[in-house]
C-alpha positions as CSV (number, residue, x, y, z in Angstrom):
1,X,-118.2,-70.2,138.2
2,X,-119.9,-68.9,141.3
3,X,-119.9,-65.2,140.5
4,X,-121.5,-66.2,137.7
5,X,-124.1,-68.0,138.5
6,X,-124.9,-65.2,141.2
7,X,-124.9,-62.3,138.4
8,X,-127.0,-64.5,136.2
9,X,-129.8,-64.8,138.9
10,X,-129.6,-61.2,139.7
11,X,-129.9,-60.0,136.2
12,X,-132.6,-63.0,135.3
13,X,-134.5,-62.0,138.6
14,X,-134.4,-58.4,137.7
15,X,-135.6,-58.9,134.1
16,X,-138.1,-61.5,134.1
17,X,-139.7,-59.8,137.5
18,X,-139.8,-56.5,135.6
19,X,-141.7,-58.3,132.3
20,X,-143.9,-59.5,134.2
21,X,-144.7,-56.8,136.7
22,X,-145.4,-54.5,133.9
23,X,-147.4,-56.8,131.1
24,X,-149.4,-58.7,133.6
25,X,-149.7,-56.3,136.7
26,X,-148.9,-52.7,136.1
27,X,-150.5,-52.1,132.6
28,X,-153.6,-54.2,133.5
29,X,-153.8,-52.2,136.8
30,X,-153.9,-49.0,134.8
31,X,-156.6,-50.0,132.5
32,X,-158.6,-52.1,135.1
33,X,-157.8,-51.1,138.5
34,X,-158.2,-48.4,141.1
35,X,-155.6,-48.3,143.6
36,X,-152.6,-48.0,141.6
37,X,-153.5,-45.0,139.9
38,X,-155.2,-43.8,142.8
39,X,-152.4,-44.3,145.1
40,X,-149.4,-44.8,143.7
41,X,-150.0,-41.8,141.1
42,X,-150.7,-39.7,144.1
43,X,-148.4,-37.1,145.8
44,X,-147.9,-39.3,148.7
45,X,-147.6,-43.0,147.0
46,X,-147.6,-45.2,149.9
47,X,-150.1,-48.1,149.9
48,X,-150.0,-48.6,153.8
49,X,-150.7,-44.9,154.7
50,X,-153.9,-44.6,152.0
51,X,-155.2,-47.9,153.3
52,X,-155.2,-46.5,157.0
53,X,-156.2,-43.1,156.8
54,X,-159.2,-44.2,154.3
55,X,-159.9,-47.7,156.2
56,X,-159.2,-49.3,153.0
57,X,-157.3,-52.6,153.5
58,X,-157.7,-54.3,150.4
59,X,-155.4,-51.3,148.9
60,X,-152.6,-53.4,150.5
61,X,-153.3,-56.2,148.0
62,X,-152.4,-53.9,145.3
63,X,-149.2,-53.3,147.0
64,X,-148.6,-56.9,147.3
65,X,-149.3,-57.3,143.7
66,X,-146.4,-54.8,142.7
67,X,-143.9,-57.0,144.2
68,X,-145.2,-60.5,143.7
69,X,-143.6,-60.6,139.9
70,X,-140.3,-60.8,141.6
71,X,-141.4,-63.0,144.3
72,X,-142.6,-66.2,141.7
73,X,-139.4,-66.2,140.1
74,X,-137.4,-66.9,143.6
75,X,-137.9,-70.7,143.5
76,X,-136.5,-71.5,140.3
77,X,-133.3,-68.9,140.7
78,X,-132.8,-70.5,144.4
79,X,-131.8,-73.5,142.6
80,X,-129.2,-71.3,140.5
81,X,-128.1,-69.4,143.2
82,X,-129.6,-67.9,146.6
83,X,-126.8,-65.2,146.7
84,X,-128.0,-63.9,143.3
85,X,-131.9,-64.1,144.1
86,X,-130.9,-61.8,147.7
87,X,-128.7,-59.7,145.4
88,X,-131.5,-59.5,142.6
89,X,-134.3,-59.0,145.3
90,X,-131.7,-56.0,147.1
91,X,-131.0,-54.4,143.4
92,X,-134.9,-54.3,142.9
93,X,-135.9,-52.3,146.1
94,X,-132.9,-50.2,146.1
95,X,-134.1,-49.3,142.4
96,X,-137.6,-48.6,143.7
97,X,-136.3,-46.2,146.0
98,X,-133.7,-44.5,143.7
99,X,-136.7,-44.1,141.0
100,X,-139.2,-42.5,143.2
101,X,-136.5,-40.0,144.4
102,X,-138.0,-37.4,141.3
103,X,-136.4,-34.2,142.4
104,X,-132.6,-35.2,143.5
105,X,-130.6,-32.6,145.2
106,X,-127.7,-32.9,143.1
107,X,-127.1,-34.1,139.5
108,X,-125.9,-38.0,139.0
109,X,-122.4,-38.7,138.0
110,X,-121.8,-38.7,134.4
111,X,-120.7,-42.6,134.3
112,X,-123.9,-43.3,135.9
113,X,-125.9,-42.3,133.5
114,X,-124.3,-44.0,131.1
115,X,-124.0,-47.1,132.7
116,X,-128.5,-46.6,132.8
117,X,-128.7,-45.4,129.6
118,X,-126.4,-48.4,127.9
119,X,-128.2,-51.0,130.2
120,X,-131.9,-49.3,129.5
121,X,-132.5,-48.7,133.0
122,X,-134.9,-46.7,134.5
123,X,-133.8,-43.3,135.9
124,X,-136.2,-41.2,138.2
125,X,-136.2,-38.5,135.2
126,X,-138.0,-41.2,133.1
127,X,-140.5,-42.6,135.8
128,X,-141.0,-39.1,137.0
129,X,-142.4,-39.1,133.3
130,X,-144.9,-41.9,133.8
131,X,-146.0,-40.3,136.9
132,X,-147.3,-37.0,134.6
133,X,-148.4,-38.9,132.1
134,X,-149.8,-42.5,132.6
135,X,-149.7,-43.3,129.4
136,X,-146.2,-43.4,128.8
137,X,-142.8,-44.3,130.4
138,X,-143.4,-48.5,131.6
139,X,-141.0,-50.2,132.5
140,X,-139.8,-50.2,136.4
141,X,-136.3,-51.0,136.2
142,X,-135.7,-51.5,132.4
143,X,-136.7,-49.0,129.6
144,X,-136.8,-50.9,126.7
145,X,-140.1,-53.1,128.1
146,X,-141.8,-48.8,127.7
147,X,-143.1,-48.8,124.0
148,X,-144.6,-52.5,124.4
149,X,-146.4,-51.6,127.3
150,X,-148.0,-48.6,125.5
151,X,-148.8,-51.1,122.7
152,X,-150.3,-53.5,125.4
153,X,-151.6,-50.6,127.2
154,X,-153.2,-49.3,124.2
155,X,-154.8,-53.0,123.2
156,X,-156.2,-53.6,126.8
157,X,-158.2,-50.7,126.3
158,X,-159.9,-51.7,123.0
159,X,-160.4,-54.8,124.7
160,X,-162.4,-53.4,127.4
161,X,-164.5,-50.6,125.5
162,X,-165.5,-53.5,123.2
163,X,-166.6,-55.6,126.2
164,X,-168.5,-52.6,127.9
165,X,-169.8,-51.6,124.8
166,X,-171.1,-55.8,123.6
167,X,-172.2,-55.5,127.5
168,X,-175.0,-52.6,127.1
């Protein structure tokens, strides 16, 4: 029973965190934000480096907001399994590192590709599509958030255009 709670807490942290990160932070940041596209979609991708080099510490806030959606679920999921929360946070961070390895030096094993495909896990190749074409391939951890996120992106852009035209 303890293993079930551990895995459930980890899975919920990843699913809920990626949902909130995608729809409440990542997509709106592409429409209304400045630093995500400027920093994260640049070749260097480091909010810390950007903040120091350009003397704009406010960029660190944007970097924090990218991780915050995973942190908000900790109090509730901690009651389910503290170890599951820890596992979920470690898996989320490992996935960040892995998906940003755009040019792997050696191919992944076939079994890992199958696991990623069956579980709809975003691979480095899919994430690279997002970095090349910022309007596509959303969902940091789970690729099934991609299509709804693209719809959300179009909807938010329409709202932004309407707001701007109403203000003129």
